[in-house]
Structure formats: structure tokens, C-alpha cells
GUBAMI-686726 format. One record per residue: chain; residue in one letter; x, y, z of N, C-alpha, C in turn. Coordinates in Angstrom, 2 decimals, m for minus. Each point is the difference from the previous one (the first is absolute). Layout:
(atom A, a, (X, Y, Z), (X, Y, Z), (X, Y, Z))
...
//
This chain:
(atom A, m, (0.69, m0.84, 0.41), (m0.80, 0.56, m0.43), (0.53, 1.82, m0.16))
(atom A, s, (0.01, 0.62, m0.85), (0.92, 1.31, 0.87), (m0.23, 0.88, 0.64))
(atom A, r, (1.14, 0.83, 0.15), (m0.32, 1.15, 0.71), (m1.41, 0.89, m0.05))
(atom A, r, (0.12, 0.38, m1.34), (m1.20, 0.54, 0.29), (m1.45, m0.76, m0.03))
(atom A, r, (m0.30, m1.33, m0.25), (m0.71, m0.99, 0.37), (m0.54, m0.40, 1.64))
(atom A, r, (1.33, m0.19, 0.60), (m0.27, 0.21, 1.52), (m0.18, 1.20, 0.59))
(atom A, a, (0.49, 0.78, m0.52), (m0.34, 2.01, 0.75), (m1.84, 0.05, 0.12))
(atom A, i, (m0.25, m0.56, m1.48), (m2.07, m0.16, m0.19), (m0.65, m0.73, 1.02))
(atom A, a, (1.14, m1.48, 0.43), (m0.85, m0.55, 0.40), (0.03, 0.11, 1.49))
(atom A, f, (0.89, 0.34, 0.50), (0.39, 0.75, 1.52), (m1.32, 1.10, 0.23))
(atom A, l, (m0.16, 1.20, m0.84), (m0.38, 0.64, 0.24), (m1.22, m0.31, m0.41))
(atom A, c, (m0.47, m1.05, m0.77), (m1.85, m0.36, 0.37), (m0.23, m0.88, 0.93))
(atom A, l, (0.89, m1.51, 0.94), (0.09, 0.68, 0.72), (m0.55, 0.81, 1.23))
(atom A, a, (1.19, 0.93, m0.01), (m0.07, 1.00, 1.04), (m1.64, 0.69, 0.32))
(atom A, l, (m0.08, m0.05, m1.50), (m1.66, 1.18, 0.14), (m1.32, m1.26, 0.24))
(atom A, l, (0.21, m1.32, m0.87), (m1.08, m1.24, 1.39), (0.03, 0.07, 1.98))
(atom A, a, (1.77, m0.07, m0.03), (m0.33, 0.11, 1.99), (m0.20, 1.50, 0.44))
(atom A, a, (m0.51, 1.40, m1.19), (m0.52, 0.79, 0.65), (m1.31, 0.35, 0.25))
(atom A, a, (m0.19, m0.58, m1.24), (m1.30, m0.06, 0.02), (m0.83, m1.70, 1.38))
(atom A, a, (0.45, m0.98, m0.22), (0.23, m0.48, 1.34), (m0.38, 0.65, 1.08))
(atom A, a, (0.98, 0.73, m0.39), (0.45, 0.75, 1.60), (m1.52, 1.37, 1.06))
(atom A, a, (m0.24, 0.40, m1.66), (m1.28, 1.14, 0.58), (m1.04, m1.04, m0.42))
(atom A, a, (m0.35, m1.18, m0.45), (m1.19, m0.84, 0.05), (m0.09, m0.79, 1.44))
(atom A, l, (1.49, 0.27, 0.66), (m0.26, m0.09, 1.49), (m0.39, 0.64, 0.87))
(atom A, a, (0.12, 1.08, m0.22), (0.32, 1.28, 1.25), (m1.24, 0.09, m0.82))
(atom A, d, (m1.11, 0.22, m0.28), (m1.36, 0.87, m0.43), (m0.86, m1.63, 0.05))
(atom A, g, (0.64, m1.48, 0.11), (m0.94, m0.64, 0.69), (m0.16, m0.07, 1.47))
(atom A, y, (1.57, 0.42, 0.81), (0.35, 0.48, 1.05), (m0.89, 0.99, 0.84))
(atom A, g, (m0.42, 1.17, m0.58), (m0.76, 1.27, m0.45), (m2.01, m0.45, 0.86))
(atom A, s, (m0.03, m0.93, m1.56), (m1.21, m0.50, 0.53), (m0.47, m0.81, 0.84))
(atom A, s, (1.18, m0.47, 0.38), (m0.68, m1.16, 1.09), (0.61, 0.90, 1.34))
(atom A, l, (0.21, 1.06, 0.40), (0.37, 0.54, 1.20), (m1.13, 1.05, 0.38))
(atom A, a, (m0.85, 0.93, m0.96), (m0.48, 0.39, m0.36), (m1.73, m1.04, 0.50))
(atom A, r, (0.09, m1.34, m0.48), (m0.87, m1.20, m0.30), (0.22, 0.29, 1.68))
(atom A, g, (0.92, m0.19, 0.60), (0.12, m0.53, 1.84), (0.25, 0.74, 0.94))
(atom A, y, (0.29, 1.45, m0.67), (m0.61, 1.33, 1.06), (m0.74, 1.12, m0.30))
(atom A, g, (m0.78, m0.06, m0.97), (m0.76, 1.38, m0.86), (0.42, 0.19, m0.61))
(atom A, p, (m0.61, 1.51, m0.05), (0.24, 0.81, m1.67), (0.78, 0.93, 0.84))
(atom A, l, (1.10, 0.30, m0.52), (0.77, 1.15, 0.55), (0.65, 1.31, m0.14))
(atom A, r, (m0.60, 0.52, 0.65), (0.34, 1.82, 0.29), (0.59, 0.61, m0.35))
(atom A, s, (0.69, 1.38, m0.09), (1.65, 0.60, m0.32), (m0.14, 1.10, 1.12))
(atom A, v, (1.23, 0.45, 0.92), (m0.04, m0.04, 1.41), (1.18, 0.81, m0.22))
(atom A, v, (0.14, 1.13, 1.05), (1.59, 0.20, m0.45), (0.60, m0.27, 1.12))
(atom A, v, (1.38, m0.43, m0.07), (1.02, m1.05, 0.75), (1.01, 1.05, 0.18))
(atom A, v, (0.51, m0.18, 0.98), (1.73, 1.68, 0.71), (0.58, m0.86, m0.88))
(atom A, a, (0.25, 0.21, m1.13), (1.42, m0.41, m0.39), (1.78, 0.24, 0.26))
(atom A, a, (m0.37, 1.40, 1.07), (1.35, m0.02, 0.52), (m0.59, 1.20, 1.37))
(atom A, r, (1.09, m0.42, 1.04), (m1.00, 0.31, 0.94), (m0.42, 1.10, 0.37))
(atom A, l, (m1.25, 0.92, 0.47), (m0.64, 1.00, 0.44), (0.92, 0.53, 1.55))
(atom A, r, (0.22, 1.49, m0.25), (0.32, 0.26, 1.79), (m1.56, 1.08, 0.24))
(atom A, a, (0.07, m0.39, 1.50), (m1.22, 0.71, 0.48), (0.30, 1.58, 0.33))
(atom A, g, (m1.03, 0.80, m0.07), (m0.44, 1.33, m0.08), (0.29, 0.62, m1.72))
(atom A, a, (1.39, m0.95, m1.07), (m0.13, 0.69, m1.05), (m0.85, m0.09, m0.62))
(atom A, r, (m0.55, 1.71, m0.79), (m1.03, m0.12, m1.23), (0.28, m0.69, m0.71))
(atom A, l, (m0.64, m0.95, m0.79), (0.22, m0.41, m1.91), (m0.63, 0.80, m0.61))
(atom A, g, (0.93, m0.58, m1.33), (m0.17, 1.95, m1.08), (0.15, m1.55, m1.06))
(atom A, p, (0.26, 0.86, m0.95), (0.42, m0.45, m1.29), (1.09, m1.05, 0.04))
(atom A, e, (1.03, 0.50, 0.52), (1.42, m0.96, 0.25), (0.24, m0.97, 0.37))
(atom A, d, (m1.13, 0.07, 0.54), (m0.29, m1.16, 1.17), (m0.80, m1.50, m1.35))
(atom A, r, (m0.69, 0.33, m0.28), (m0.09, m0.45, m0.80), (0.59, m1.38, m0.55))
(atom A, a, (0.93, m0.94, m0.41), (0.74, m0.76, 0.26), (0.69, m0.42, 0.75))
(atom A, a, (m0.69, 0.49, 1.50), (m0.37, m0.96, 0.82), (m1.18, m1.09, 0.19))
(atom A, l, (m1.02, 0.57, m0.51), (m1.34, m0.08, m0.19), (m0.19, m1.06, m0.90))
(atom A, a, (0.19, m1.30, m0.08), (m0.41, m0.96, m0.85), (m1.06, m1.06, m0.46))
(atom A, v, (m1.01, m0.28, m0.55), (m1.08, m0.25, m0.26), (0.16, m1.50, m0.55))
(atom A, r, (m0.59, m1.03, 0.66), (m0.34, m1.34, 0.37), (m0.90, m0.89, m0.43))
(atom A, r, (m0.40, m0.87, m1.08), (m1.88, m0.84, 0.32), (0.55, m1.19, 0.54))
(atom A, v, (m1.14, 0.32, 1.15), (0.21, m0.66, 0.80), (m1.52, m1.02, 0.41))
(atom A, p, (m0.53, m1.12, 0.79), (m0.68, m0.59, 0.40), (m0.44, 0.30, 0.52))
(atom A, e, (m2.19, 1.00, 0.03), (m0.45, 1.00, 0.36), (m0.05, m0.88, 1.23))
(atom A, r, (m0.13, m0.83, 1.34), (0.02, 0.01, 0.64), (1.10, m0.05, 0.97))
(atom A, f, (1.08, 0.33, 0.36), (0.86, m0.19, 0.20), (0.30, 1.80, 0.04))
(atom A, v, (m0.76, 1.29, m1.21), (0.19, 1.60, 0.71), (m1.09, m0.22, 0.57))
(atom A, p, (1.06, 1.26, 1.23), (m1.08, 0.66, 0.89), (m1.11, 1.38, m0.39))
(atom A, p, (m0.40, m0.80, 0.69), (m1.64, 1.58, m0.61), (0.49, 1.61, m0.48))
(atom A, d, (0.76, m0.27, 0.95), (0.72, 1.95, m0.54), (1.43, m0.50, m0.71))
(atom A, a, (0.51, m0.10, m1.31), (0.74, m0.14, m0.20), (0.15, 0.91, m0.88))
(atom A, l, (1.10, 0.43, m0.58), (m0.55, 1.41, m1.56), (0.09, m0.72, m1.09))
(atom A, v, (m0.40, 0.08, m1.20), (0.00, m1.08, m0.80), (0.69, 1.08, m1.49))
(atom A, s, (0.65, 0.96, 0.59), (0.83, 1.10, m0.90), (0.73, 0.88, 0.43))
(atom A, p, (0.70, m0.12, m0.13), (1.93, 1.22, 0.39), (m0.53, 1.27, 0.18))
(atom A, a, (m0.62, 0.62, m0.75), (m0.86, 0.78, m0.37), (m1.22, 0.85, 1.94))
(atom A, e, (0.04, m1.08, 0.56), (m0.89, 0.12, 1.26), (0.99, 0.82, 0.76))
(atom A, a, (0.94, m0.69, m0.40), (0.99, 0.57, 1.64), (0.99, 1.00, m0.37))
(atom A, l, (m0.21, 0.53, m1.08), (0.79, 1.25, m0.13), (m0.86, 0.76, 1.05))
(atom A, g, (0.93, 1.23, 0.66), (m0.75, 1.00, 1.09), (m0.97, m0.69, 1.10))
(atom A, l, (0.74, m1.26, 0.24), (m0.16, m0.07, 1.48), (1.41, m0.81, 0.95))
(atom A, v, (m0.28, m0.17, 1.31), (1.38, m0.01, 1.17), (0.51, m1.00, 0.32))
(atom A, p, (0.38, m1.24, m0.38), (m0.34, m0.95, 1.19), (0.37, m0.20, 1.26))
(atom A, l, (m1.24, m0.38, 0.85), (0.42, 0.49, 1.19), (0.98, m1.13, 0.52))
(atom A, a, (0.14, m0.91, m0.78), (1.10, m0.74, 1.03), (1.07, m1.16, m1.93))
(atom A, p, (1.22, 0.13, 0.78), (1.06, m0.91, m0.79), (m1.28, m1.31, m1.06))
(atom A, s, (0.52, m0.24, m1.17), (m0.68, m0.33, m0.83), (0.99, m1.16, m0.74))
(atom A, p, (0.42, m1.27, 0.37), (0.92, m0.65, m0.34), (m0.10, m0.61, m1.51))
(atom A, a, (0.91, m0.25, m0.97), (m0.41, m0.75, m1.49), (m0.07, m1.56, 0.36))
(atom A, g, (m1.65, 0.46, m0.99), (m0.74, m1.38, 0.15), (m0.91, 0.54, 1.09))
(atom A, s, (m0.81, 0.51, m0.03), (m1.01, m0.16, 1.02), (m1.05, 0.90, m1.06))
(atom A, y, (m0.88, m0.17, 0.27), (m1.53, 0.83, m0.53), (0.35, 1.43, 0.46))
(atom A, l, (m0.79, 0.90, m0.83), (m0.27, 1.34, 0.79), (m1.51, 0.24, 0.17))
(atom A, l, (0.06, 0.46, 1.35), (m1.26, 0.48, m0.03), (m0.51, 0.40, 0.51))
(atom A, a, (m1.28, 1.17, m0.46), (m0.07, 1.33, 0.20), (m0.47, 0.43, 1.86))
(atom A, s, (m0.33, m1.33, 0.45), (0.48, 0.38, 1.71), (0.88, 0.12, 0.07))
(atom A, q, (1.36, 0.17, m0.85), (1.44, 0.02, 0.21), (0.34, 1.59, 0.07))
(atom A, l, (m0.61, 0.89, m0.85), (m0.42, 0.97, m1.24), (m0.74, 0.92, 1.22))
(atom A, a, (0.62, 1.74, 0.03), (m0.58, 1.32, 1.22), (0.04, 0.73, m1.27))
(atom A, a, (m1.24, 0.47, m0.33), (0.79, 1.19, m0.89), (0.52, 1.07, 0.34))
(atom A, s, (0.58, 0.71, m1.15), (0.97, 1.27, 0.36), (m0.21, 0.90, m0.86))
(atom A, t, (m0.91, 0.98, 0.55), (0.06, 0.98, m0.66), (m0.11, 1.17, 0.68))
(atom A, p, (0.61, 1.52, m0.52), (0.03, 0.83, 0.25), (m1.11, 0.76, 1.36))
(atom A, g, (0.55, m0.26, 1.21), (m1.16, 0.86, 1.26), (m0.23, m1.31, 0.78))
(atom A, e, (0.25, m1.48, m0.59), (m1.31, m0.71, 0.72), (1.55, 0.00, 0.56))
(atom A, r, (m1.10, m0.94, 1.57), (0.55, m0.53, 1.07), (0.98, m1.37, m0.82))
(atom A, r, (1.43, m0.48, 0.36), (0.69, m1.20, m0.64), (m0.28, m0.88, 1.38))
(atom A, r, (m0.16, m1.22, m0.45), (m0.55, m0.89, 0.93), (1.55, m0.66, 0.27))
(atom A, p, (0.39, m0.10, 1.36), (0.79, m0.35, 0.18), (0.92, m1.12, m0.48))
(atom A, p, (1.56, 0.03, m0.57), (0.48, m1.75, m0.24), (m0.18, m1.02, 1.23))
(atom A, l, (m0.49, m0.87, 0.43), (0.40, m0.88, 0.64), (1.27, m0.38, 0.73))
(atom A, a, (0.04, m0.10, 1.06), (1.82, m0.65, 0.55), (m0.47, m1.27, 0.41))
(atom A, g, (1.35, m0.30, m0.40), (0.80, m1.23, 0.57), (m0.51, m1.19, m0.88))
(atom A, d, (m1.11, m1.29, m0.01), (m0.05, m1.05, m0.69), (m1.86, 0.49, m0.04))
(atom A, r, (0.02, 0.59, 0.13), (m1.73, 0.22, m0.35), (m0.74, 0.27, m0.93))
(atom A, r, (m0.96, m0.20, m1.11), (m0.43, m0.40, m0.91), (m1.84, 0.00, m0.16))
(atom A, p, (m0.76, 1.20, m0.61), (m1.00, 0.48, 0.04), (m0.88, m1.45, m0.04))
(atom A, v, (m0.88, m0.62, 0.61), (m0.90, m1.29, m0.60), (m1.28, 0.22, 0.79))
(atom A, e, (m0.94, 0.27, m1.34), (m1.50, m0.21, 1.02), (m0.51, m0.72, 0.44))
(atom A, i, (m1.41, 0.37, 1.01), (m0.59, m0.87, 0.34), (m1.54, 0.34, m0.19))
(atom A, e, (m0.32, m1.44, 0.90), (m2.02, 0.41, m0.11), (m0.01, 0.18, 1.47))
(atom A, v, (m0.43, 1.54, 0.64), (m0.03, 0.05, 1.84), (m1.44, m0.06, m0.03))
(atom A, g, (m0.77, 0.14, 1.25), (m1.02, 0.59, m0.01), (m0.15, 0.66, 0.57))
(atom A, g, (m0.93, 1.24, 0.58), (m0.12, m0.04, 1.35), (0.83, 1.84, m0.18))
(atom A, a, (0.45, 0.42, m0.63), (0.06, 1.41, m0.48), (m0.14, 1.04, m0.70))
(atom A, g, (m1.09, 0.06, 0.43), (m0.80, 0.77, m0.50), (0.79, 2.05, 0.56))
(atom A, a, (m0.01, m0.48, 1.40), (0.38, 1.52, 0.32), (1.39, 0.34, m0.30))
(atom A, l, (0.80, m0.76, m0.53), (1.13, m0.38, m0.83), (m0.39, 1.02, m1.44))
(atom A, l, (m0.98, m0.30, m0.10), (m0.34, 0.13, m1.89), (m0.72, 1.25, 0.05))
(atom A, a, (m0.63, 0.10, 1.41), (m0.37, 1.49, m0.23), (1.01, 1.04, 0.57))
(atom A, a, (0.32, m0.09, 0.75), (1.51, 0.76, m0.13), (1.16, 0.16, m0.99))
(atom A, a, (m0.88, m0.66, m0.79), (1.54, m0.07, m1.30), (1.41, 0.71, 0.20))
(atom A, p, (0.71, m1.23, 0.42), (1.29, m0.08, 0.46), (0.98, 0.48, m0.93))
(atom A, k, (0.43, 0.93, m0.24), (1.25, 0.35, m1.34), (1.58, m1.34, 0.03))
(atom A, p, (m0.03, m0.18, m1.29), (0.39, m1.36, 0.08), (1.50, 0.34, 0.07))
(atom A, g, (0.86, m1.07, 1.21), (0.93, m0.28, 0.90), (0.06, 0.79, 1.00))
(atom A, g, (m1.50, 0.76, 0.25), (0.07, 0.95, 1.70), (m0.39, m0.56, 0.78))
(atom A, a, (m0.40, m1.49, 0.25), (m0.58, m0.53, 0.69), (1.15, m1.41, 0.80))
(atom A, r, (m0.67, m0.44, 0.82), (0.15, m0.66, 1.02), (m0.44, m1.51, 0.21))
(atom A, v, (m0.39, m1.28, m0.28), (m1.26, m0.97, 0.51), (0.67, m1.11, 0.79))
(atom A, d, (m0.65, m0.45, 0.73), (m0.26, m1.08, 0.14), (m0.38, m0.84, m0.37))
(atom A, v, (m0.37, m1.45, m0.98), (m0.18, m0.98, m0.61), (m0.39, m1.37, 1.25))
(atom A, v, (m1.81, 0.39, 0.54), (m0.29, m1.09, 0.56), (m0.92, m1.06, m0.49))
(atom A, v, (0.80, m1.31, 0.03), (m0.78, m1.15, 0.00), (m0.81, m0.58, 0.58))
(atom A, t, (m1.75, m0.22, 0.00), (m0.42, m1.12, 0.80), (m0.71, m1.57, m0.77))
(atom A, g, (0.96, m0.73, 0.75), (m0.23, m0.98, m0.64), (m1.51, m0.73, 0.34))
(atom A, e, (0.14, m1.74, m1.13), (m1.64, m0.31, 0.10), (0.42, m0.21, 1.62))
(atom A, p, (m1.63, m0.63, 0.92), (0.47, m0.84, 0.82), (0.02, m0.79, m0.29))
(atom A, a, (0.67, m0.75, 1.06), (0.71, m1.59, 0.00), (m1.22, m1.52, 1.20))
(atom A, g, (m0.76, 1.57, 0.17), (m1.18, m1.06, 1.51), (m1.24, 0.85, 0.28))
(atom A, p, (m0.45, 0.09, 0.73), (m0.49, 0.91, 0.81), (m0.29, 1.43, m0.18))
(atom A, g, (0.97, 0.09, 0.18), (1.15, 1.21, 0.35), (0.06, 0.92, m1.03))
(atom A, p, (0.59, 1.40, 0.00), (m0.15, 0.28, m1.47), (1.16, 0.03, 0.20))
(atom A, g, (0.58, 0.41, m1.47), (1.03, 0.10, m0.67), (1.31, 0.73, 0.19))
(atom A, r, (1.31, m0.69, m0.09), (1.09, 1.14, 0.86), (0.43, 1.17, m0.92))
(atom A, t, (0.17, 1.03, 0.97), (0.17, 1.58, m0.92), (1.84, 0.57, 0.74))
(atom A, y, (m0.14, 0.14, m1.05), (1.61, 0.23, m0.18), (0.63, 0.99, m0.94))
(atom A, v, (1.27, 0.26, 0.43), (0.56, 1.73, m0.71), (1.55, m0.85, m0.75))
(atom A, a, (m0.74, m0.06, m1.59), (0.53, m1.31, m0.47), (1.05, 1.30, m0.33))
(atom A, a, (m0.14, 1.08, 0.07), (1.56, 1.03, m1.15), (m0.34, 1.45, 0.96))
(atom A, a, (0.31, 0.72, 0.31), (0.17, 1.02, 0.90), (0.34, 0.97, m0.43))
(atom A, a, (m0.62, 1.19, m0.10), (1.08, 1.45, m0.29), (0.53, m0.13, m1.78))
(atom A, v, (m1.31, m0.51, m0.05), (0.21, m0.23, m2.19), (0.06, 1.44, m0.71))
(atom A, p, (1.01, 0.64, m1.02), (m1.06, 0.71, m0.67), (m0.92, m0.05, m1.04))
(atom A, l, (m0.91, 0.13, 0.15), (m1.06, 0.25, m0.31), (0.11, 1.34, m1.51))
(atom A, l, (m0.40, m0.55, m1.29), (1.13, 0.55, m1.04), (m1.31, 0.18, m0.75))
(atom A, a, (m1.53, m0.40, 0.10), (m1.10, 0.36, m0.82), (m0.86, m1.08, 0.30))
(atom A, l, (m1.54, 0.79, 0.24), (m1.64, m0.64, 0.10), (m1.23, m0.04, m0.64))
(atom A, r, (m0.13, m0.43, m0.35), (m1.19, m0.23, m1.15), (m1.06, m0.78, 0.72))
(atom A, a, (m1.07, 0.68, m0.86), (m0.76, m1.05, 0.53), (m0.42, m1.09, m0.32))
(atom A, g, (m1.12, m1.05, 0.32), (0.10, m1.30, m1.04), (m0.33, 0.18, m1.69))
(atom A, a, (0.44, m1.34, m0.50), (m0.55, 0.15, m1.34), (m2.03, m0.09, 0.21))
(atom A, e, (0.06, m1.24, 1.20), (m1.54, m0.21, m0.12), (m0.96, 0.95, 0.81))
(atom A, a, (m0.67, 0.90, m0.22), (m0.51, 0.79, 0.86), (m0.53, m0.90, 1.48))
(atom A, g, (m0.57, 0.91, 0.90), (m0.57, m0.92, 1.49), (0.36, m1.49, 0.41))
(atom A, t, (1.33, 0.15, m0.38), (0.74, m1.22, 1.27), (0.89, 0.51, 0.89))
(atom A, g, (0.28, 1.51, m0.03), (0.52, 0.71, 0.73), (1.60, m0.26, 0.20))
(atom A, l, (0.56, m0.53, m1.54), (0.95, m0.15, 0.18), (1.02, 1.14, m0.84))
(atom A, a, (0.83, m0.75, 0.51), (1.32, 1.48, m0.97), (1.28, m0.37, m0.55))
(atom A, a, (0.92, 0.56, m0.95), (0.82, m0.17, m0.48), (1.47, 0.37, 0.82))
(atom A, a, (0.45, m0.39, 1.33), (1.06, 1.11, m0.13), (1.33, m0.90, m0.36))
(atom A, t, (1.41, 1.07, m0.62), (1.24, m0.41, m0.74), (0.80, 0.48, 1.76))
(atom A, l, (1.16, m0.95, 0.49), (m0.09, m0.02, 0.97), (1.90, 0.41, m0.13))
(atom A, g, (0.74, 0.25, 0.73), (1.29, m0.20, m0.56), (0.66, m1.03, 1.57))
(atom A, l, (m0.31, m1.50, m1.11), (0.62, m0.92, 0.93), (1.71, m1.02, m0.34))
(atom A, t, (0.04, m0.24, 1.32), (1.26, m0.62, m0.88), (m0.36, m2.03, m0.25))
(atom A, r, (1.38, m0.06, m0.20), (m0.68, m1.54, m0.64), (m0.94, m0.99, 0.82))
(atom A, r, (0.85, 0.54, 0.99), (m0.76, m1.64, 0.97), (m1.24, 1.16, 1.00))
(atom A, q, (m0.41, 1.16, m0.50), (m1.63, 0.19, 0.79), (m0.66, m0.32, m1.10))
(atom A, a, (0.49, 0.41, m1.48), (m1.10, m0.08, m1.51), (m0.12, m1.67, m0.21))
(atom A, l, (0.73, m1.20, 0.63), (m0.14, m1.36, m0.22), (m1.40, 0.00, 1.31))
(atom A, r, (0.39, 0.33, 1.10), (m0.92, m0.23, 1.29), (m1.75, 0.26, m0.71))
(atom A, l, (0.20, 1.42, m0.27), (m1.08, 0.37, m0.15), (m1.07, m0.50, m0.97))
(atom A, i, (1.10, 0.38, m1.68), (m0.44, m1.28, m0.56), (m0.97, m1.54, 0.10))
(atom A, a, (1.16, m0.32, 0.92), (m1.17, m1.52, 0.31), (m0.44, 0.35, 0.70))
(atom A, a, (m0.39, 0.77, 0.64), (m1.33, 0.89, 1.12), (m1.34, 0.15, m0.81))
(atom A, e, (0.47, 0.47, m1.64), (m1.14, 0.26, m0.71), (m0.94, m1.21, 0.01))
(atom A, s, (0.68, m1.11, 0.00), (m0.78, m1.23, m0.55), (m0.02, m0.53, 0.96))
(atom A, f, (0.36, 0.12, 1.80), (m0.84, m0.76, 1.01), (m1.05, 1.35, 0.79))
(atom A, a, (0.87, 0.54, 0.36), (m0.73, 0.89, 0.83), (m1.52, 0.33, m0.07))
(atom A, r, (m0.30, 0.48, 1.25), (m2.18, 0.84, m0.54), (0.26, 0.52, 0.42))
(atom A, k, (1.09, 1.19, 0.36), (0.47, 1.62, m0.39), (1.33, 0.83, m0.42))
(atom A, i, (0.05, 0.97, m0.46), (1.44, 0.25, 0.26), (m0.26, 2.42, m0.39))
(atom A, t, (m0.19, m0.23, 1.47), (0.17, 1.21, 0.37), (0.35, 1.14, m0.37))
(atom A, l, (1.13, 1.09, 0.18), (0.60, 1.19, 0.09), (m0.38, 0.95, 1.14))
(atom A, l, (0.70, m0.11, 1.06), (0.23, 1.11, 1.30), (0.21, 1.29, m0.44))
(atom A, p, (m0.13, 1.33, m0.03), (1.26, 0.96, m0.23), (0.79, 0.11, 0.65))
(atom A, g, (0.77, 0.60, 0.43), (1.27, 0.83, 0.33), (0.00, m0.80, 0.51))
(atom A, g, (0.78, m0.89, m0.01), (1.08, m1.24, m0.08), (1.51, 0.45, 0.36))
//
């Protein structure tokens, strides 16, 4: 076989291998979509974002768009980097993490900025009850600290155990719940990882989670 024929044969084999790899990748993507549900575009942090630094057009390179299974996407995940421009991260955001609306604060002239969270605290939203007084007072973001009180389901004939699950944590935002008449509210709190895991678990088993002002 001549050198030219060998080159043509190698080229054909390479094209066949590329086509087979593309078919396998497409089949894997289809299988993934069937197994985990439809995909959704979300903003992922490509390079670590500093707390308190306003995001501008120069930061677009630090924000990437990825398509991931919808079931894994947090409800307040951003879908476009443009949504983050002009806002200020409340806490450092490591590379590879989702960029959430609850992690950002508005930054406009004359508006009081929400202070960055200290240490390892992160903004976490939980559903709480008995927050009517706090909603009426309309506390400014970052301007209040609260105790988070959990009341468990009774194990016997007596009342359930009530205890402070997180003391003196920053109240970053508070809004009425999505379902009117339930008396529930959505509170965004500055929590450590340990506090966040404890309260997320409490949302599943506790009878009630309440905020006490002035903690």
C-alpha cells in the first residue's frame, strides 16, 4: 500500500472514531436527561468572588453558565450572569458553586448596603412561623439579630421539646410566605454550616420554627 493510500485510510479511521465518540456522548447525554430529568441553565461561579465587591462587566469572566439537571438546581439560582451585575456578594463564593439571588445584595446610590457576613457564615433561607411582629417592624437587612427557636413534635403525651437552635444570628431578609393565611414567612439568615444543617433538618421534623428578636 502506498504512503498516500495509508494516509487516506488513517484519515477515514479517525473520522469513524470521531463519529463513534460523538454518538456515544450524545447517547450518554440523552441517558442522563432521562435519568435525572430535564436540564436547566444556571450561573456557576468560575472564579472565587469576594464579599462586598460590586460585580461589574469586568467580572463576567468569573461567571459561567452550565446546564445541569433541574432537580439539583436551588430555587433562587440565577440563570444569566447579567442578573448579578451591579450587585454585591454577601459572602465569598467559591469556584464551582451556584450563584444564588439570596447571596447578593443591591448596590445603588443612597441605598444602605447589607454588610458582608463574617467568618464562615452564609445566607440561608428557611421557613419560619410567628414572624408577624418582625414583618410589621420591617427590620432593615443586616440590622437585626435573632434567635432561632425550634419546637419538636411531642414524643409522648407531653409537649414537644423547645430549644434555641441558633442564637444571635444576622437576619438578612424577611418576607411573607408564598401561601397566604398560613402565618409562615421566609427568613434569610446568616448561618454557619453547622447551624444551616441543623435548621434544614429541623424544617423536616419540627412542629414549628420561630424567630425571637433581640438575640
